[in-house]
Steps between C-alpha positions, in 0.01 A plus 500: 500500500632840408430820694348796328733803482216735598459334838591737791612419843247611762754511787575850623831649400773553755533849646756714326826571680391862544223397742746324725736796487225737619431271797867502600522876482188530715663273767810719491290816540325344797830465685621158383859619459606607843857633559704361788584728794766460766608698797864524601788707629721726289858387530660719232417821312831584338377465141301771323128429505563150633485353848582149622228354723536187707186297553501239776269197497467216746495140363482175679763234441340198339672234710589669828199741521718781621408847372769673294529858384562535129602840352452625151654821369301695239619794298213748508432804283485813715413785268540784755790352696294518819617179664755513779689204644286338775158606362225240489346517154226342292607387146292381207588274208539678163621453151881459460661841541863386461695175518430459872216739580149347492343678800376855569480687824136535601529694823717546807328324791736611777800739501832392652567612853782753509 
């Protein structure tokens, strides 16, 4: 038996890729892409418009269950050079600004005690 060429398929066509793209952009606009934030201590401000911030985090050892302090140093973009050594600051993830800088200064939470 041969099929007629004029026969049409009654199944609905798949949605175009544009429809799925609009759904993704709506999710992004609703806050689906959150940026990471960290709070830490400024340990260096000798570079122009850049500060080095140390962020401490507590992790538990897998075998011995002892809590350890892990430190990560982030290079942070400080547009107005307002950070001083010893300040507690809030930083936010951003696009790459240089080879090492991927964070921006959001605000100074606490000034260093003089």
